[in-house]
N, C-alpha and C positions, 0 to 999 in steps of 0.2 A: 330465400333466404337470406339473407346477408342478417350477420352477425358483427356486433362492438368486439374485435380481440383487445384486451386489454393490454399493454406492452409492459413486460414481466420484467426488460434486463433493466438494472439501474448502469445506465455509460457510466457515472463518474465513482462509480464503487468499482469497474473495472479497469478503469485509469489508475484508482488508488492500489489497485492490487496488481498486473502488472508493472508499476513501477515502484511499488514497495520489494516484488521480486526483482528487478534491476540492481537495486541497491543493499538487498542480499547478496546477491551474486559476484557484483564489484564493489562490496565491503574488504577483502580478505586481501587488495592489490594492497603493497605495504610499500611505504615509503610517502605517506601522506595522500597518496592519492583516491586511497580507498576511504580514508575516513574525507574525505572532500565533496569527490563522486556520490560514495554508499549515505555517505550522511543528510546530501545533499537533498539526494533523491528519495531520500526516507525522509524526509521533513515534508517532501511536497506530494508525497504518499498520503502523510499525517495527515492535511489540509486536507486534502481531494476523498481519504478515507471519513471523514467527520462531514463534510458537506454528500456524497454519497451517504452517510447512514442517518442524515436529515432529511432525507429525500427518500430512504427508502422508507424510515416512522410514516415518515408523512402519505407514504402507500401503505399501509399498515403493516410493514416489513417486507415487504416485497421486494428481494432484488437488495437482502443487505449480507446476502453469505459470501460472495467475494471483500466486504468489507472487514468482513471477524478472520480472513485467511489474512488480508493485508496488514491489520492490526499484529497477528503473531509476525509476518517479516518484518515488521515494524520493528515489536519487542527485540527479534530475534539480531538484527541490525543494529542497534543501541545496544543489547546484552554484549555483541562481540567488538563496537567501536570500545565500548568501555574497558574491558579485557587486553584492548592491546591489538584489533583486528586495523587492519588502513595505519596502521601507525608504524607497526615490526614489523622487521624483515620476516 
């Protein structure tokens, strides 16, 4: 008996998750390094998150869990940068 197994994973959403997590971890590096690296990664993660969300919604919401966590990581990164993370020692 063969059954068609629908793919539950959303690779774009997982990419957004991991890139956003890397941006959050690297954001506190001082002397503008964290601002450039962490901020840049968070922008890439935001683009990936939007794409992953649209792909997930096209599949009736399957695989958008990582997008939610990516959005949280992105918000934390931008919040950290706004209070001086990655800029001051």
